[in-house]
N, C-alpha and C positions, 0 to 999 in steps of 0.2 A: 782274327783282326788285330793281333799283336803286331804284324808286320808293318798292316795299314796305319794302325794307331803311332806306331813307332817314326814312321813317315813324316805323320801331320806333326807329330813333336818336332822334327828336325827341319820342317820346313816351315814353321810358325811364323819366324820373322820374315820371312819371304813372302807370306799369304797377308799380311798387314801391310805391307811395300805394296802389294799390287792393289790390297783396297784402298790404300792412299791413292793409287795412280787411277783409279776409277772414280774417286768422288774428287779428283780434282777437275774434273770435266763438268762445266756447267752446262748440263742438260736440263734447261729449266722448258720445258713441253710448252707451256703458257707465252713464251716469250718469243717474239716472230725472228727476234733478232739471234735466237741462237739455232736457227738450223743447222747452220755447220757444226756446231755441238753436239746436236741430236743424231747427227749421222755418224760424228767422231765416236760417241759412246756407243750406239750400235755397233760399229766396227769392233770396237774393243771386245767387248759381248762375244762376238761371232769369232774373233783371234784365238780365245782363250776357248773356244768351244773346237775349233779346227784344231787346236796345238795338241788336243785330247782326243785326235782321231775321229771325232764326231763330223756326220756329214752335215755340213751348215751351210744356210742361205740366208741371206741379207734381202727382205724382201720390201720390194719399194709401197710406198701407200699414196694416198692422196694426200695424208699427213706425215707422220714421222713414221722410218722402217720398222718393221718386224724382224726378228731373231728366231730363225727355226732351225733344229738340228737333231740329228738321230744317230742313235749309237750303234754299232755293230749290231747285228741280231744274234739272238740267244734262243733258240729253238726250244718252244716248251714252256718258256719263262713268262710271268706276266709284264705287262707294259704300264707303266707310269708315265705321265705328263708333266713335266715341272714347268709351272708358270712364276715368271718375275716379271718386275718392270724396271728398266734404266733412267727414266723421266723422273723429275725431281720436283719439288713446289718452288714457286719462287722466294726470295731469300728475305725479302721485305720483312720489318723495317730493320736496315742494315746497320742502325746505331744501336740496336739491342745484342748485337753479338759479341761475345769476347773477343773473338779470334774468328778474320775472315773466314765467310763458308764455304768457299773453294781452295782453302789451306789447311787440309786436315791437322788437326792437333791433339796430341794426346795429353790427359790431363786427368789425374785420380783414375787411372786404371778403364776410362772412355777415349774415344776416338769422338771428335766433334768435328761436323763437317756438314752441309747439307745432302741429303740423300744417305748419311749414313746408317740409321736403322730402316728408312723407307725408299727406296729396298734395296739399294746397292749391295750394303753390307749382307743382308738376310741372302739375295739373291746371290753373292758369290760362294755362300757357304756350300752350297748344292753344287757348282763349279769345281769346288775345291775337294768335294766328296768325291765325283767321279775322278778329277785328276787322279788322286791317291791310288784309286781301283786299277786305272789303265796305265800307272807309272810300276805298281808294286806286282800287279796281278798279269795285267795287259788283256784284259776284258773286264767287262762288268757282267755280274749276277744276275741282273736283270734288263729287259729292255727300256731304254729311255727315249723320251723323247723332250725337246728344252721350247718353248714359245715364251719369248720375251718380246714384251713391248715398250712403245715409248711414247703412250698416252693415256696412261691410267689416272694421271693426275688431272686429265681433262676430259675424260668421259670415255676412252678406251673404243671410239667409234671404229677406227679400221679393225681392232682385235674381233669386234662384234661381226663384224662384215668377214672376216677371214674364218672366223668359225663356222658361221652359216652357210659357207661356201665350200668347205674341206673338212667335213666331221670326218669323212672316212679319212682322211690322212692323219687328223688327229687323234682315231679311235685308241681308248686305253683302259686299261682296268681302273685306274684311280688317277686323281690329280694330285700335285702336291703344292703346295702353295705355303711361303714362308714370306707374310707381309704383315705381321702382328705381333702379338706381346705374350710373353708368360703371364701368369696369373698373378704372380708375384714374385719380388728377388726369391731365387733359389726353389720358386714354386713352378716346374714347366709345367705347359698345358697344350691339349689337343682339343681346340675348338670344334665341337659337334654340333650343333646348331646356329643358324643366322636366322633372325627376322626378317620379313619381308617390307615390303613398302608400298602404300597407295597416298600419292601426293597428290594435291589439288590446290585452286586458289578459284575464290566464289568474287564476281563483281557486280553490287549491288546499284542500279542506276534507279534515278527519283523523277523530282522535279527537272526542269530544264536548264536550269541554273540555282547556284548559292542561296538561300533564302534567309532573311533575318529570323533568329530564333525566336525574338519578341513578338513579331508581326505572326509568322506563320506557326510557331512550334504550337504542337497539340492539335492543330486541324491539317497537316501534311505529313504523309509517313516519312520518317527519318531514315537514311539508308544508313548510316552508323547507326542508329538503335537496332535497325533489322540485321545486321552483320551481328552486332555483339550477343541479341538474342538468341540467332541460328547457333554462333559457337557453342554458347551456353545451354543449349538443348541438345547437344552433340554429347555431353557426358553429364551423367547425373552424378549425385552427392557422393555415391560411395566409389567413384571412379569407374563406372562403368558405362561402355559407349552404349548409347542409346537407340543405334541403327537397327531397325527389326533385323532379324536372322543374322546379324553380326557374330555371335557366339556359338553357332550352329555346327560349324566345322573345328571349331577350338576344342583339342584333344588335351583332358585335364592331364596335371603330373599326377604319377602314381604316389603312393608313401615313399617308396624307396629314392624314386628321385628326388622328394623334397628334402630327404634325411641325407643324400649325398650332396646338395647345393647347402644344406644347414652345417654340414661339416668343414667345409671349406673355411680356410683362415681370412674371413671377410669381417670386419669390424664397421658396423652400419654407423655408426656413428662416427668414426673417423673418417669414413666414405663423405659424410657431409661436411665435416669441417674442412678437408679438402677443396672442398667446392665455394666454402664461403657460407653455409647455411646451418641453421640450427636443427632444423630438422625437414620432413615434407610429407606431402600428402600424395596419395595414389589408391589404386584399387585396393579396396578393404579385403584384410582378411591373407595378403602376400606380403613377403618381404621386400626390401628394395632390390635385392639381387633377383629374386624373381619377378618382380615386374620387370627390370631390365630385360630381362633373358628370355621368358617364356610365357608372357603375358602380353596381348595385345594391346595397344595404346592410342589416344587421340591427342594430340599438342596442337596448338596453335603456332605456327613458325613466324608470321609477319600482320600486321596490323595497318591500315592507314584510310584515311578521310579526314575531311573536314581541315580544319585551321591549324598549323604545325609551328606558327612563329611566335615570337618571344611576346609575353601579354596574353591578353583577352581579346578575342572577337567574337562577336554575338551570331554566328553561323550554323544554318541549317545546311549539311553539304548535300551537293547535287548526286554525289557518288561515294560509296565507300565499298572496301574489300579486303580480304583477309586472304593469307597463305597457309595450309594446315597439312597435316600427313596422319594417315593411320599408319602405325608398325604392325605389321601381321605375323603370327605365327605359322608353322607349317600346316598346310591343308586349307587354309585362308586362302579364297580366290579374288585376286585384286579386281577381275572382271564383275563379280557378285556384288563386290563393295559399291563398285562404281553405280552399279544399276540401284540398289537400295538407297544409297545416298542422293541419285537423281530424283527416286520418288518420293525422297522425304522433303527434300528441299521444295520440290513442286506443291507440296502439305503444307508447308511452313510458309509459304511466300503469301505476304500479307496484301490488300490493295495498295496501287499505289506505286510500286517498285516493281522492277525487273530485276531476277536473278540469273545471271550467266557462269557455269561452271566449267572452268578450266581444268583439263585432266593432265597432271603431269607423268613423272616416272611412277610406274608399278612394277612390282615384281614378288613372286611367291617367297616364303620362307624356304630355308633348306635344312636336312635334318639328314645327318650319317647315323645309323645305327651301331652303338658304342661295339656289339658283337661282330662288326665287320672285321675280316682277317685284315685287310689293309690298316683299320684303325690298330689293331693289336701289336702288328709287325711294326708301327710307327712309336707304340708306346713301350717296346723294348727298346727300340734303336735310342730313344730318349733316355729310357733309364740307363743305358749303357754309358752316354756321354754326361748326363746331368748327375748320377749318382741317385736320383730317385726317381720312383714311376710320376708320370704325369698326372694331374688332376683331369677331369672332363670338364669342360666350360660349354657356354652356348656366349653369343655375341648378339646384342641388343641391337647394333647396326645391321646395315645391310650392306653387302659385297656384291654389287652387278654381276660382276665376272664369274663369281663362281654359280650364281643362279643359272648365268648362260652355262657355262661347264655341265650342270646338273642336269641342264633340259635338253641339250644338243649333242653330249656325250654320253649321257646316261650313265655316268661314273661318277664313284664318291669322290668327294673331295678332303685330303688331309690339309686341317690347316693348324700348321706346325710353326707358330712364331715364334722369335727368339728373344724379341725387344721386351722392354719395360714400359711401364706407362709413363716415368717422367723421361723419357728419352726426347720429349720436344718435337714429334714429327709433326712437321707444318707449320713449326714455332722456330723462334732464334733459337741460336745454341743446339741443335738437334745433334742427340752423341747415339753412340753405341758400343754398349761394353765389351770390351777385348774379348775378357774372361768368357761371354757368352758368344762372341763369334768364333772363338776356337770350338766351344762345347758345341756349336749348332755346326761346325764341319763335321764333329767324330759323329754325332748323330747321325747327318746325313750320310758318311760314309756308312754306318750301321743300316741304316735303312734301306739301302741298297741289298744289300746282303738277307735282312729281313722279308724285304719285298719279294725277293726271288724265291723264297720260301713258298711264298702262297699259292 
């Protein structure tokens, strides 16, 4: 790797310049007026891949283009699929940006621009890791496929369809995704587990019009009261979900797993202070980190019903509703949760109202075994670049495309993000540490060598 590392060092300034070129393209997928910029960003990625002698195709879709590429075949070597996205979030509110979002600016060792960390900077680390091998050695030690989309920020509809229709073309041993964060500054991480989700809303309807709460209160079932009662019943005073059978597929943490989590450099009180609270309640017997990563949860996400204007209005609302989600851990089945929820709502529905359940997105959790050879290869590559072995973490949120890869391609996913929690992804003044950008490139170049040994 010494010659490749030397190549990376000698080309570092050029790499930063090319990242700035990429970031100057305002590829906001949610903005219909940016369709030309979206095509320009897709073409920019394709040109990079072609320059590295990868067979490359820009694939039109009903939405924004996909970019697909394959490296020259290496017989008997594993195949990795690298996923990323070239689209970015809208920039509003513009007045909160210190410098214009599409004019990349260096400050305090960071590069500020929309898309810097999410995901253009992180995607480019893998392109440059490939470039180093092709320019220095003339070939890769592993088979690579790239799949880069332009709709990650708006739901990945075109990509989901493409994967379903082209699973054979995308077949691989592992998927590499860098679209996230390290555990902390100087503490790189590999994410080995993601929670799933089951998201719903309920609509409760009662009388045929809003009623005077004095004249009718107590004699008519109140839809807003009913919503509140149902939501309260779904979780008990110890933070446990009350749906029958909800926990029957949950795998308990081993003592070793809890010890590993407790050893991470995480300060629970500092975490609370960062989000402006003095403490929190949750499932009894678990730490905040365990509740975030490896325990299922129930949360109300929105409520409505009745009078919302200024002052008082004594009204008994004709309808009310709520949006809520269950975060699921691996082995829990969203379909089973939906079935149990429907039965429970039928049992809890009082006379005088009707309850309609609307089901939104749902997907199971994902867990990659830490003893996977691909996980260990990634750990060695990260240690080479960052100077310390990564910690193994989980993520409380859901990444739907990772679930899709897991289900459709049956491949382990390596979630190896180079960002930091304070990179302001989706917010004004998004940034990416230039030191982490270069460490990410170095880790990527080493990763291809380590995967080739698997």
